[in-house]
C-alpha positions in Angstrom: 9.8 -22.6 -2.2 10.3 -21.2 1.3 8.1 -18.2 1.6 8.3 -15.7 4.6 5.4 -13.5 5.4 5.9 -10.4 7.5 3.1 -7.9 8.4 4.2 -5.0 10.6 1.3 -4.9 13.0 1.2 -8.7 13.7 5.0 -9.3 13.3 6.3 -7.2 16.2 6.0 -3.7 14.9 3.6 -2.6 17.6 6.2 -3.6 20.3 8.9 -1.5 18.7 10.0 2.2 18.6 7.8 3.0 15.5 4.5 2.1 17.2 3.7 5.6 18.5 4.4 7.2 15.2 2.2 4.8 13.3 -0.7 4.2 15.7 -0.8 7.6 17.4 -3.6 7.7 19.9 -5.7 5.1 18.1 -6.2 1.7 19.8 -4.0 -1.0 18.2 -7.0 -3.4 17.8 -8.0 -1.9 14.5 -4.5 -2.0 13.1 -4.1 -5.6 14.2 -7.4 -6.6 12.7 -6.6 -5.2 9.3 -3.1 -6.7 9.5 -4.5 -10.1 10.4 -6.9 -9.9 7.5 -4.0 -9.3 5.2 -1.9 -12.1 6.6 -4.7 -14.6 6.4 -5.5 -13.7 2.8 -1.8 -14.0 1.8 -1.3 -17.3 3.7 -4.5 -18.8 2.2 -3.3 -17.9 -1.3 0.2 -19.3 -0.7 -1.3 -22.6 0.5 -2.6 -23.2 -3.0 0.9 -23.2 -4.5 2.5 -26.6 -4.8 5.7 -27.0 -2.8 5.3 -23.7 -1.0 6.6 -23.8 2.6 5.2 -20.8 4.5 6.6 -19.2 7.6 5.0 -16.2 9.4 6.6 -13.8 11.9 4.2 -13.4 14.8 4.4 -11.0 17.7 4.9 -13.1 20.8 2.7 -10.8 22.8 -0.2 -11.0 20.3 -3.3 -12.3 22.2 -4.5 -15.7 21.0 -7.8 -14.0 19.9 -5.9 -11.7 17.5 -3.6 -14.3 16.0 -4.3 -15.1 12.3 -6.0 -18.3 11.4 -3.5 -20.1 9.2 -3.7 -23.1 6.8 -2.4 -26.4 8.1 1.3 -26.8 7.6 2.2 -23.1 8.0 4.7 -22.4 10.7 5.1 -19.4 13.0 8.2 -17.8 14.3 7.7 -15.9 17.6 9.1 -12.4 17.7 10.0 -11.1 21.1 9.6 -7.4 22.0 12.4 -5.4 20.5 13.6 -8.2 18.2 11.5 -7.5 15.2 14.2 -6.4 12.8 16.7 -9.1 13.9 14.0 -11.7 13.5 13.1 -10.4 10.0 16.6 -10.6 8.8 17.3 -14.0 10.3 14.1 -15.5 8.9 14.7 -13.9 5.5 18.1 -15.5 5.3 16.4 -18.9 5.5 13.7 -18.0 2.9 13.6 -17.9 -0.9 11.1 -15.1 -1.0 9.8 -12.5 1.5 6.4 -10.8 1.2 6.7 -7.6 3.3 3.7 -5.7 4.4 4.4 -2.4 6.2 3.1 1.2 6.2 5.0 4.1 4.7 4.4 6.2 7.9 7.6 7.3 9.7 9.8 5.4 7.3 8.6 2.0 8.6 8.5 0.4 5.1 11.7 1.9 3.7 13.6 1.2 6.9 12.8 -2.5 6.6 13.5 -2.6 2.9 16.9 -1.0 3.6 17.6 -3.4 6.4 17.1 -6.4 4.1 19.0 -4.8 1.2 21.9 -4.0 3.6 21.9 -7.7 4.6 22.3 -8.7 0.9 18.7 -10.0 0.7 17.2 -7.5 -1.8 16.7 -10.2 -4.4 14.4 -12.2 -2.1 12.1 -9.3 -1.2 8.8 -9.0 -3.1 8.8 -5.3 -2.8 11.0 -2.2 -3.2 13.7 -1.4 -4.2 14.3 1.3 -1.6 14.8 4.1 -4.1 11.4 3.6 -5.6 9.7 3.0 -2.3 11.2 6.1 -0.7 10.0 8.4 -3.5 6.5 6.8 -3.6 6.2 7.0 0.2 6.6 10.8 0.1 3.4 12.2 -1.3 5.0 15.5 -2.3 8.0 13.9 -4.0 5.6 11.5 -5.9 3.5 14.4 -7.2 6.5 16.5 -8.1 8.1 13.7 -10.1 4.8 12.7 -11.8 3.9 16.2 -12.7 7.4 16.7 -14.3 6.7 13.6 -16.4 3.3 14.9 -17.5 1.1 12.7 -15.3 -1.9 14.7 -14.1 -1.9 15.3 -10.3 -3.8 17.8 -8.2 -2.3 21.2 -7.7 -0.7 21.3 -4.3 2.3 22.2 -2.2 4.5 21.1 0.7 3.9 22.5 4.2 6.1 22.3 7.2 5.0 21.6 10.8 2.8 24.4 12.3 2.4 26.1 8.9 -0.5 28.4 8.3 -3.0 28.0 5.4 -1.2 29.6 2.5 -2.9 32.8 1.4 -4.9 32.4 -1.8 -4.8 28.6 -1.8 -7.9 27.4 -3.6 -10.4 25.6 -1.5 -11.8 22.9 -1.0 -8.5 21.1 -0.3 -7.0 18.1 1.3 -4.3 18.2 3.9 -2.3 15.0 4.6 1.0 14.0 6.1 3.7 13.5 3.4 4.5 10.0 4.7 1.1 8.7 5.9 -0.7 5.5 4.9 -4.4 5.3 4.1 -6.5 8.0 5.7 -4.2 8.5 8.7 -4.3 12.2 9.5 -6.2 13.2 6.4 -8.3 16.4 6.7 -10.8 17.8 4.3 -10.8 21.6 4.2 -14.0 23.2 2.9 -13.3 26.7 4.3 -10.4 28.4 6.0 -12.1 27.7 9.4 -11.6 23.9 8.8 -7.8 24.2 8.6 -5.5 22.9 11.3 -1.8 23.3 11.2 0.1 20.1 10.5 2.2 18.6 13.2 4.9 17.5 10.7 5.7 17.7 7.0 2.5 17.7 5.0 1.1 18.1 1.5 -1.8 20.5 0.9 -3.6 19.8 -2.4 -6.7 20.9 -4.2 -9.7 18.5 -3.8 -10.2 16.8 -7.1 -13.8 16.1 -8.1 -14.8 12.6 -9.1 -14.8 9.0 -8.0 -12.0 7.7 -5.7 -10.4 4.7 -7.3 -7.6 2.3 -6.5 -5.7 0.0 -8.8 -3.1 -2.6 -7.8 -0.4 -3.6 -10.2 2.0 -6.5 -10.3 5.5 -5.2 -11.1 8.8 -6.8 -12.1 11.5 -6.9 -14.7 9.0 -7.5 -17.4 6.9 -4.4 -16.7 3.6 -3.7 -15.0 0.5 -5.8 -15.0 -2.6 -3.8 -13.9 -5.3 -5.7 -12.0 -9.0 -5.0 -11.6 -9.7 -1.3 -10.8 -11.7 -0.7 -7.7 -13.8 2.1 -6.3 -12.8 3.2 -2.9 -15.4 3.7 -0.2 -15.0 6.2 2.7 -17.0 7.6 5.5 -18.3 11.2 5.2 -17.0 14.1 7.2 -13.9 16.2 7.5 -11.7 13.2 8.6 -12.9 10.3 6.4 -12.1 6.7 7.2 -11.6 3.9 4.7 -14.6 1.6 4.6 -13.9 -0.8 1.7 -13.7 -1.4 -2.1 -15.9 -2.5 -4.9 -15.2 -3.0 -8.7 -15.0 0.3 -10.5 -17.7 0.9 -13.2 -16.7 -1.1 -16.3 -16.5 1.9 -18.6 -13.8 3.6 -16.4 -11.6 0.5 -16.0 -9.4 0.9 -19.1 -8.4 4.5 -18.5 -7.8 3.7 -14.8 -5.4 0.9 -15.8 -3.7 3.2 -18.4 -3.2 6.0 -15.8 -1.8 3.6 -13.2 0.7 2.0 -15.5 1.8 5.4 -16.8 2.3 6.7 -13.3 4.4 3.7 -12.1 6.5 3.7 -15.2 7.1 7.5 -14.8 8.2 7.1 -11.2 10.4 4.2 -12.1 12.2 6.3 -14.7 12.5 9.3 -12.4 14.1 7.2 -9.6 16.1 4.9 -11.8 14.5 2.0 -9.9 12.1 -0.5 -11.3 9.6 -1.7 -8.7 9.3 -5.4 -7.8 6.1 -6.8 -6.4 2.7 -5.2 -5.5 2.2 -1.5 -6.1 -1.1 0.3 -5.4 -2.1 3.4 -7.2 -4.8 5.8 -5.9 -6.6 8.2 -8.3 -9.7 10.3 -8.8 -11.7 9.5 -11.9 -13.2 12.7 -13.1 -16.6 13.0 -14.7 -15.3 13.5 -18.3 -15.4 10.3 -20.4 -12.1 11.3 -22.1 -10.2 11.3 -18.8 -9.1 14.9 -19.1 -9.9 15.6 -15.5 -8.6 12.3 -13.9 -5.9 12.9 -11.3 -3.3 10.6 -9.9 -3.3 11.0 -6.1 -0.5 8.7 -4.8 1.5 5.6 -5.3 1.6 3.0 -2.5 4.9 0.9 -2.8 3.6 -2.0 -0.8 0.9 -4.7 -0.6 -2.4 -2.9 0.0 -5.7 -4.0 1.6 -7.1 -4.5 -1.9 -5.2 -7.8 -2.0 -7.9 -9.3 0.3 -10.7 -8.8 -2.1 -8.8 -9.2 -5.3 -7.3 -12.5 -4.2 -10.8 -13.9 -3.7 -11.7 -12.8 -7.3 -9.1 -15.1 -8.9 -9.7 -18.8 -8.7 -6.0 -19.5 -8.2 -5.3 -16.5 -6.0 -2.7 -13.8 -6.5 0.4 -14.9 -4.6 1.4 -17.1 -7.5 1.2 -14.3 -10.1 2.8 -11.9 -7.7 5.9 -14.1 -7.3 6.0 -14.9 -11.0 5.9 -11.2 -12.1 8.5 -10.3 -9.5 10.8 -13.0 -11.0 10.3 -11.8 -14.5 8.2 -14.7 -15.7 5.0 -14.5 -17.7 1.8 -13.9 -15.8 -1.8 -14.8 -16.7 -4.7 -13.2 -14.9 -8.1 -14.9 -15.5 -11.6 -13.5 -15.6 -12.6 -11.7 -12.3 -15.3 -12.8 -10.0 -16.5 -9.3 -9.4 -18.8 -10.1 -6.4 -15.9 -11.8 -4.6 -13.7 -8.8 -5.1 -15.9 -6.5 -3.0 -14.4 -5.8 0.5 -16.2 -4.0 3.3 -14.4 -3.5 6.5 -16.4 -4.0 9.8 
């Protein structure tokens, strides 16, 4: 199999027109470091597969110190500034499968999925389709469709740029851009004095009490395979930052898996699009053992950072199962090495 790996930060995205919208004022080093971590983990997993020929797209301006360390035999294709999309399509045409890693912010993910679908390469992409990804990338649309299907989500509403805090909205709350990834631009609002008007389309939602959890699922024609549920770790403060993941308490894992599968299936029905590949689901596990106050927060239609830890927790890695599930073939997930699944960012 000829496998193409693309990760937006390391594959030329930071040299393109979307860079300012994604990175903002933050130095690109942090984005590159996380992207490199993802690429190295995927490439290491793919190296375990017999007969897998791996090609990576690499930003030609990426410093040597920031380039991913790759298994012997992997090849790199240099991407010149401004040539990212053309290079992605050209390399995808020569591949049997494409693993695409990109943020939802500013339509980066859906634009690249659409580009590959327009080129007639949708069946090679381990991700998408565009209809599912576009709905999942919009946090308000996701919650609206899930609520309509009976999936529990926090109470909330959409806000436009420069909107004031709606009168009577119950606090504490969370304010976040409708198309952001991770904690980008996320703001905790304890009192009205904490509120800051959004600079673009946003979602304001009630702060759900409980444990933040994340669950990755492998999706394909045969359905949804939930992986090990993880607890999300964040810094404290009004603008929390993601710090890492660790296995969720065993007693909570079954209901986390059930809620994640339920949410993905509901969004697939609502959009008429069955997802293909890795889909992440974020939720709040409430204190009740019966799950009555669990809340689904968002669906991430892309490969998430959790891959890094989870892939270490499976002896054979996860690229093989990811490709098999996307192709509609049976997948077997073995016992987890829980310690190996822990991931703490520097």
